[in-house]
N, C-alpha and C positions, 0 to 999 in steps of 0.2 A: 504494500500500500504506500509506495513511494517512501517518503521519510517519516510517515506517521507511525507505522508499526511493522516490525520485521519479526516473523515467527518461524522457528525451525521445528519441524514436526518429524519424528522418527517413529515408524510403526504405530502411528496414531497418537503418540504421546508428544506433547509440547516439551521440548528439552531446552529451549532458549528463546527469549523474547526481549526485544529492545526497541527503542525509538530514537529518532533524531540522530542518525549516524552522521559523522562529519569526517572530512579528510583531515589527516594530521598524524603526528607521530614522528619521532626523530630517527627512525631506522632507514629511511629511503635516502639514497645518494644518487647523484648523476641524473636527476630528473629535470624535465622542462617545467619551470614554475608556472607557465600558463595553464598546465594541466593539473598540477598538484597545488591547489590553493588551500593552505591550512585553514581550517575552520569552516570551509564551505560545506553546507548541508547537502548530503547525497540524496537524490531522488530516483536515480536509475543507474544502471551499470551492468557488469558482467556477473555471471554465476560461475564459481570455481569449486571443484572438489579437490581436497588434498589429504595427504597422509603425513603424519609427523614422524617420518623416518622409517616406517615399516610398510611392507607390501599390504595392499588392501584391494578388495574387489568390491565394486559397486554394482547393484542390479536393481531393476524395477524402480528407477528414479523417475519421479513424475514432477512436472512443473505445471502449476495451475495458473491459468490466465485469470486474473482478477478483473471484475468489471471496473470501468473507468468511472470515478466519482465526478459528478457535476459540481462545478465551483460557482 
């Protein structure tokens, strides 16, 4: 739902939920500042799946298209 609410659901259980994600953090180097604007509220972007150093298999991943809210 854009920047309003982000919910991670695994096997029907909500495992993580947050709102108002912003760009920031001091770990990125060598970036173009026109794309990484610290403090900018995120409302769209990419989806990535990652593993923290161990092999992992993903299956049956579903992405649900949410209805657009009228403003």
